[in-house]
C-alpha positions in Angstrom: 38.9 71.4 -88.3 36.4 70.3 -85.6 36.3 72.2 -82.4 34.3 72.7 -79.2 32.9 76.1 -78.2 32.5 77.0 -74.5 29.8 79.6 -73.8 29.8 81.4 -70.5 26.4 82.9 -69.8 26.9 85.3 -66.8 24.0 86.5 -64.7 20.4 86.7 -65.6 21.0 88.3 -69.0 23.6 85.7 -69.9 21.1 83.0 -69.0 18.3 84.6 -71.0 20.5 84.9 -74.1 21.5 81.2 -73.7 17.8 80.4 -73.5 17.3 82.0 -76.9 20.4 80.2 -78.3 18.9 76.9 -77.1 15.7 77.6 -79.1 17.6 78.6 -82.3 19.8 75.5 -82.1 16.8 73.3 -81.5 15.3 74.8 -84.7 18.4 73.5 -86.6 20.5 76.6 -87.0 23.8 75.3 -88.4 27.2 75.7 -86.8 30.3 75.2 -88.8 33.1 72.9 -87.8 31.7 72.3 -84.4 31.9 69.1 -82.3 30.2 70.3 -79.1 28.8 73.5 -77.7 29.2 73.6 -73.9 27.1 76.3 -72.2 28.3 77.2 -68.7 25.8 79.3 -66.8 27.2 81.4 -64.0 24.7 83.1 -61.7 25.3 83.7 -57.9 21.6 84.2 -57.4 20.9 80.6 -56.5 17.1 80.9 -57.0 17.0 83.1 -60.1 13.9 81.9 -62.0 15.4 83.1 -65.3 18.4 80.9 -64.8 16.3 77.9 -63.6 14.1 78.1 -66.8 17.2 78.2 -69.0 18.7 75.2 -67.3 15.5 73.2 -67.7 15.4 74.0 -71.5 19.0 73.0 -71.9 18.4 69.7 -70.1 15.3 69.0 -72.2 17.3 69.7 -75.4 20.0 67.3 -74.3 17.5 64.6 -73.5 15.7 64.9 -76.9 18.9 65.0 -78.9 20.4 62.0 -77.2 17.3 59.9 -77.8 16.1 61.0 -81.2 18.7 62.7 -83.3 20.2 60.7 -86.2 23.7 61.7 -87.0 24.2 61.5 -90.8 27.5 61.1 -92.5 29.3 62.5 -95.5 31.0 60.2 -97.9 34.3 60.9 -96.1 32.8 59.8 -92.8 32.4 63.2 -91.3 29.2 64.2 -89.6 26.5 66.2 -91.4 24.8 68.8 -89.2 21.3 69.0 -90.4 17.8 69.1 -89.0 16.3 69.9 -85.6 18.6 69.5 -82.6 21.6 69.0 -84.8 24.1 70.7 -82.5 25.6 68.6 -79.7 24.7 70.9 -76.9 26.1 69.3 -73.8 27.5 69.7 -70.3 31.2 69.9 -69.2 30.9 66.4 -67.8 30.5 65.1 -71.4 34.2 65.9 -71.9 35.4 63.8 -69.0 37.7 61.0 -69.6 37.7 57.7 -67.7 39.5 58.0 -64.3 39.3 61.8 -64.1 37.9 63.6 -61.1 34.1 63.7 -61.5 32.2 66.9 -61.9 28.5 67.5 -61.9 26.5 66.7 -65.0 25.1 70.2 -65.0 25.0 73.3 -67.2 25.6 75.5 -64.2 28.8 76.5 -62.5 28.2 77.2 -58.8 30.3 79.3 -56.4 31.1 78.0 -53.0 30.4 79.7 -49.6 27.9 82.4 -50.8 25.2 81.7 -48.3 26.4 84.6 -46.2 26.9 88.4 -46.2 29.6 90.1 -48.2 31.6 91.1 -45.1 31.6 87.5 -43.8 32.6 86.3 -47.3 35.6 88.5 -47.1 36.4 87.4 -43.5 34.6 84.2 -42.8 36.3 83.6 -39.4 36.0 87.2 -38.4 39.8 87.2 -37.7 41.1 89.7 -40.3 38.9 92.7 -40.1 40.2 95.0 -37.4 39.4 98.7 -36.9 41.8 99.9 -39.5 40.7 97.5 -42.3 37.0 98.1 -41.3 37.5 101.8 -41.9 39.1 101.0 -45.2 36.2 98.8 -46.2 33.7 101.4 -45.2 35.5 103.9 -47.5 34.8 101.5 -50.4 31.4 100.0 -49.4 28.2 101.1 -47.7 27.8 99.8 -44.1 24.5 101.2 -42.9 23.9 100.4 -39.2 21.9 97.3 -38.4 19.0 99.5 -37.1 18.4 100.8 -40.6 15.3 99.3 -42.4 17.3 98.5 -45.5 20.2 97.0 -43.5 20.4 93.6 -45.2 20.7 95.2 -48.7 23.6 97.6 -47.9 26.8 96.6 -49.6 28.8 95.0 -46.7 25.7 93.2 -45.4 24.4 92.1 -48.8 23.6 88.4 -48.8 25.5 87.0 -51.8 23.4 84.1 -52.8 20.6 86.5 -53.6 22.8 88.2 -56.3 24.9 91.3 -56.4 21.8 93.5 -57.0 23.5 95.9 -59.4 26.8 96.2 -57.5 29.7 95.2 -59.7 32.1 96.5 -57.0 31.0 93.5 -55.0 30.8 91.1 -57.9 34.4 91.6 -58.9 35.7 90.5 -55.5 33.6 87.3 -55.6 34.6 86.5 -59.2 38.3 86.6 -58.2 37.6 83.1 -56.7 36.4 81.7 -60.0 39.7 80.1 -60.7 39.5 78.0 -57.5 36.3 76.2 -58.7 37.0 72.6 -60.0 34.6 73.2 -62.8 36.5 76.2 -64.1 39.8 74.2 -63.6 38.3 71.4 -65.7 37.4 73.9 -68.5 41.0 75.1 -68.6 42.3 71.5 -68.8 39.7 70.5 -71.4 40.2 73.3 -73.9 42.3 72.5 -77.0 44.1 75.1 -79.1 41.5 75.1 -81.8 38.5 75.5 -79.4 36.8 78.8 -78.8 35.3 80.6 -75.9 32.4 83.1 -76.0 31.1 85.1 -73.0 27.6 86.6 -72.7 26.9 89.3 -70.1 25.0 92.5 -69.5 26.8 95.8 -68.9 24.3 97.5 -66.6 23.8 95.1 -63.7 26.0 93.5 -61.1 26.8 89.9 -62.0 27.5 90.3 -65.7 29.4 93.6 -65.6 31.7 92.3 -62.8 32.1 88.8 -64.1 32.9 89.6 -67.7 36.2 91.5 -67.1 37.3 89.1 -64.4 36.8 86.1 -66.6 38.7 87.8 -69.4 41.6 88.4 -67.0 41.6 84.7 -65.9 41.5 83.4 -69.5 44.2 85.7 -70.8 46.4 85.1 -67.7 46.5 81.3 -68.3 49.3 80.1 -70.6 47.0 77.3 -72.1 44.3 79.8 -73.0 46.3 82.9 -73.9 45.9 82.4 -77.7 42.4 80.9 -77.6 39.9 82.4 -80.0 37.8 84.6 -77.6 34.5 86.4 -78.3 32.0 88.2 -76.2 28.5 89.8 -76.3 27.9 92.9 -74.2 24.2 93.5 -73.8 23.4 97.1 -73.1 20.2 98.4 -71.5 17.1 97.2 -73.3 14.4 97.4 -70.6 13.5 99.5 -67.5 12.3 98.3 -64.1 9.4 99.7 -62.1 10.0 102.1 -59.2 10.6 100.3 -55.9 7.9 102.3 -54.1 5.2 100.9 -56.5 6.6 97.3 -56.3 7.6 97.1 -52.7 11.2 96.2 -53.6 14.4 96.8 -51.7 15.4 99.6 -54.0 19.0 98.5 -54.7 18.4 98.2 -58.5 17.5 101.4 -60.3 17.0 101.6 -64.0 17.9 105.3 -63.8 21.5 104.3 -63.2 21.7 101.9 -66.2 23.1 104.5 -68.6 25.7 105.7 -66.2 26.8 102.2 -65.4 27.0 101.4 -69.2 29.1 104.4 -69.9 31.5 103.6 -67.1 31.8 100.0 -68.1 32.4 100.8 -71.8 35.1 103.3 -70.8 36.8 100.6 -68.7 36.4 97.9 -71.5 37.9 100.2 -74.1 41.0 100.9 -71.9 41.6 97.5 -70.4 40.1 94.9 -72.7 41.0 96.2 -76.1 43.1 93.6 -78.0 42.3 90.8 -75.5 39.2 89.7 -77.4 39.1 88.6 -81.1 35.5 89.8 -81.4 33.2 91.9 -79.3 29.5 92.2 -80.1 27.1 94.9 -78.9 23.3 94.8 -78.8 20.9 97.2 -77.3 17.4 98.7 -77.7 15.5 101.8 -76.7 14.2 100.6 -73.3 10.4 100.9 -73.8 9.6 97.8 -71.7 9.2 98.3 -67.9 9.4 95.1 -66.0 8.1 94.6 -62.5 10.6 95.2 -59.7 12.3 92.0 -58.7 15.6 92.0 -56.9 16.2 88.4 -57.9 15.3 84.9 -56.7 12.3 82.8 -57.9 10.3 86.0 -58.6 12.7 87.1 -61.3 11.1 85.6 -64.4 11.3 88.2 -67.1 9.6 87.6 -70.5 11.8 86.8 -73.5 12.9 89.8 -75.5 13.9 90.3 -79.2 17.3 91.7 -78.0 18.1 88.3 -76.3 17.3 86.4 -79.5 19.5 88.8 -81.5 22.2 88.4 -78.9 22.0 84.6 -79.5 22.8 85.2 -83.2 26.1 86.8 -82.1 27.1 83.5 -80.6 26.3 81.8 -83.9 28.1 84.3 -85.9 31.3 84.0 -83.8 31.3 80.2 -84.0 30.8 80.3 -87.8 33.5 82.9 -88.5 36.6 81.3 -90.1 39.9 81.7 -88.2 41.3 84.2 -90.7 38.6 86.7 -89.9 39.5 86.5 -86.2 43.3 86.7 -86.6 43.8 90.5 -86.9 47.2 91.2 -85.3 45.8 91.3 -81.7 43.1 93.8 -82.5 39.5 93.4 -81.4 36.9 93.4 -84.1 33.6 95.1 -83.1 30.2 94.2 -84.3 26.7 95.8 -83.9 23.5 94.2 -85.1 20.9 96.0 -87.1 17.6 95.3 -88.7 16.2 96.8 -91.9 13.6 98.9 -90.2 12.8 99.8 -86.6 9.3 98.9 -85.6 7.3 98.2 -82.5 6.3 94.9 -84.1 9.1 93.0 -85.8 8.8 89.9 -88.0 10.8 88.1 -90.8 10.5 91.0 -93.2 12.7 93.2 -90.9 15.8 91.2 -91.1 18.7 91.2 -93.6 19.6 88.3 -95.8 22.1 86.6 -93.5 19.5 86.4 -90.7 16.7 85.4 -93.0 18.7 82.4 -94.3 20.7 81.3 -91.3 18.3 82.0 -88.5 14.8 82.7 -89.7 14.3 79.8 -92.0 15.2 77.2 -89.4 13.0 79.1 -86.9 10.1 78.9 -89.4 10.6 75.1 -89.9 10.7 74.4 -86.2 7.6 76.5 -85.6 5.7 74.6 -88.3 6.8 71.3 -86.5 5.7 72.7 -83.2 2.3 73.8 -84.6 1.7 70.4 -86.2 2.7 68.4 -83.1 0.7 70.5 -80.7 -2.4 71.4 -82.7 -2.7 68.8 -85.5 -1.5 65.5 -84.1 -4.4 65.4 -81.6 -6.8 65.5 -84.6 -5.1 62.4 -86.2 -5.3 59.9 -83.3 -7.0 57.4 -85.6 -4.2 57.5 -88.2 -1.7 54.6 -88.4 1.3 56.9 -87.9 -0.1 58.3 -84.6 -1.0 54.8 -83.3 2.4 53.5 -84.2 4.5 56.4 -82.9 2.6 58.1 -80.1 -0.6 56.4 -78.9 0.9 54.3 -76.0 3.7 56.7 -75.1 2.8 60.3 -75.3 1.6 60.6 -71.7 3.9 58.1 -70.1 7.3 57.9 -71.7 9.9 60.4 -70.5 11.1 61.2 -74.0 7.6 62.1 -75.3 6.9 64.1 -72.2 10.1 66.0 -72.6 9.4 66.7 -76.3 5.9 67.9 -75.5 7.3 70.2 -72.7 10.0 71.5 -74.9 7.7 72.4 -77.8 4.7 73.4 -75.8 6.3 75.2 -72.8 9.9 76.1 -73.6 9.7 77.0 -77.3 6.1 78.1 -77.7 6.3 80.0 -74.4 9.5 81.7 -75.7 7.8 82.8 -78.9 4.7 84.0 -77.1 6.7 86.0 -74.6 8.5 87.9 -77.4 5.2 88.4 -79.2 3.6 89.9 -76.1 6.6 92.2 -75.2 6.5 95.9 -75.8 9.1 95.4 -78.6 7.1 92.7 -80.2 8.9 89.9 -82.2 5.9 88.3 -83.9 6.9 86.3 -86.9 4.1 83.8 -86.3 0.4 84.0 -85.7 0.4 81.2 -83.1 -3.4 80.9 -82.9 -4.1 80.8 -86.7 -4.3 77.9 -89.1 -1.1 77.0 -91.1 -2.2 79.0 -94.1 -2.0 82.2 -92.0 0.7 81.1 -89.6 3.6 83.2 -91.0 3.1 86.9 -90.4 2.7 88.8 -93.6 2.6 85.8 -95.9 -0.8 84.2 -96.2 -1.0 81.1 -98.4 -4.0 81.5 -100.7 -6.5 78.8 -101.5 -6.9 78.4 -105.2 -10.3 77.7 -106.8 -11.5 77.1 -110.4 -15.2 77.5 -111.1 -15.9 77.3 -107.4 -13.9 74.1 -107.0 -10.9 74.1 -104.7 -7.8 72.8 -106.6 -5.1 73.9 -104.1 -6.0 74.3 -100.4 -2.5 75.2 -99.4 -1.5 73.9 -96.0 -4.9 72.4 -95.2 -5.5 69.8 -92.6 -5.9 67.2 -95.4 -2.5 68.2 -96.9 -0.8 67.7 -93.5 -2.6 64.4 -92.9 -1.6 63.0 -96.2 2.0 64.1 -95.9 2.4 62.6 -92.4 1.1 59.3 -93.6 3.4 59.1 -96.7 6.5 60.3 -94.8 5.9 57.8 -92.0 5.6 55.0 -94.6 9.0 55.9 -96.1 10.7 56.3 -92.7 9.6 52.9 -91.5 11.8 51.4 -94.3 15.0 52.8 -92.8 14.3 53.5 -89.1 13.3 50.4 -87.1 10.6 50.2 -84.4 13.1 50.3 -81.5 14.1 53.8 -82.7 10.6 55.3 -83.0 11.8 58.5 -81.3 14.2 59.1 -84.2 11.4 58.4 -86.6 9.1 60.9 -84.9 11.8 63.7 -85.1 12.5 62.9 -88.7 8.7 63.0 -89.4 8.4 66.4 -87.9 11.4 67.6 -89.8 10.2 66.5 -93.1 6.6 67.6 -92.9 7.9 71.1 -91.7 10.1 71.2 -94.8 7.1 70.4 -97.0 5.2 73.3 -95.4 8.1 75.6 -96.0 8.3 74.7 -99.7 4.7 75.7 -100.1 5.4 79.0 -98.3 8.7 79.6 -100.2 6.9 79.4 -103.6 5.0 82.5 -102.8 6.2 86.0 -103.7 8.8 87.7 -101.4 7.2 89.1 -98.2 6.8 92.8 -97.9 5.6 94.8 -95.0 
């Protein structure tokens, strides 16, 4: 049974989890029985830098896969999902049929008419709000007079395209209009009975905590989607934000209220959403990281966090669960994620077997490929494989520029951000040579009578393997498809590195 999975990433946290998912899928994490994964990013903060960064990573992934991925076949003709970028991560428009109304080729779903204040969004023509309704609105929302210094950030005067700034009571009103968007209507029409939907949101902000229950309501209220397999990830507080007085912020977002918001939202979810989801995942961390105060926009560029990567594994787990595990007489199955041992610095040794095999092994392979491409390829410019595949294209061709950006900026940047965070995820020593690249598992150099007989993952080993692999690949992948040959080259040399690593004793902390 082959199906599509639609992933709604709501708000900044939703976008950051989708960013981590993009990296794990680029690394080759396998998804069962999956035709396409369709991420749909929903963030009313039009200039949110976290969202923009995720969208750029998704577009780069799509470009690389379209140009370089080789779809392999089983004997029965079905596709084999293997290697880097093996998941077809694509936009809603990839599902369009000929003659249908065109929608944007974008990973983002955009609301209309948000370039205004909340009060004008409710009453755009200023015809409906009279004295009585205004008194009612003031009973529900703050309406500080315009003379106040914080006037533009009070609830009725809040500018919506800058985000809900931690106000789910505003967000739920805006999300009521989601069903009117043609992109959402296209989703409803495109979903087949065997497809799945997964929703990612935070529980302690404004956009995610308001959008999540409204989206559930819309899905379950539609006859075509009523019985769809539906999962969700609720991200609970995992960071703090600096005090507004130190950062000069507007003060609308206060991390001191995160716990109260979480408790209120969980109470609501348990009462109103129980049984409507097939699976609900929770992830959280003791908030030891304090981010700078940013109310949104292009200044909101938070570093990647281990919690977001773990959140991405919830999406993978849900997609890979067989139907029988999700058919539980209309009851919701709940999942938490744990690691073997809590530590300020986390690496591969802290994860259980499922994560080690399904997530960490592909991550190690792709990291080897990244390291070799960025740090070792420039040393081999005189080799035949480099001249053949890269020399005349690496700085001019859009594919090679995209691959370099994805590996050097998106993927390596993501790893570095997690390694530099307060809750460090540091499975790789990014500045070390390959023999010391995996944290906690150094590959020894073997000598006999002072003569080196095994230098591990030395520069010479990598150089020889690249040459031999390229010679073999040239026999089956022609010159007009050099991009495919390059991706296969990186895949196979990374596997050779991992075989050397895997021959060592099990890692211990």
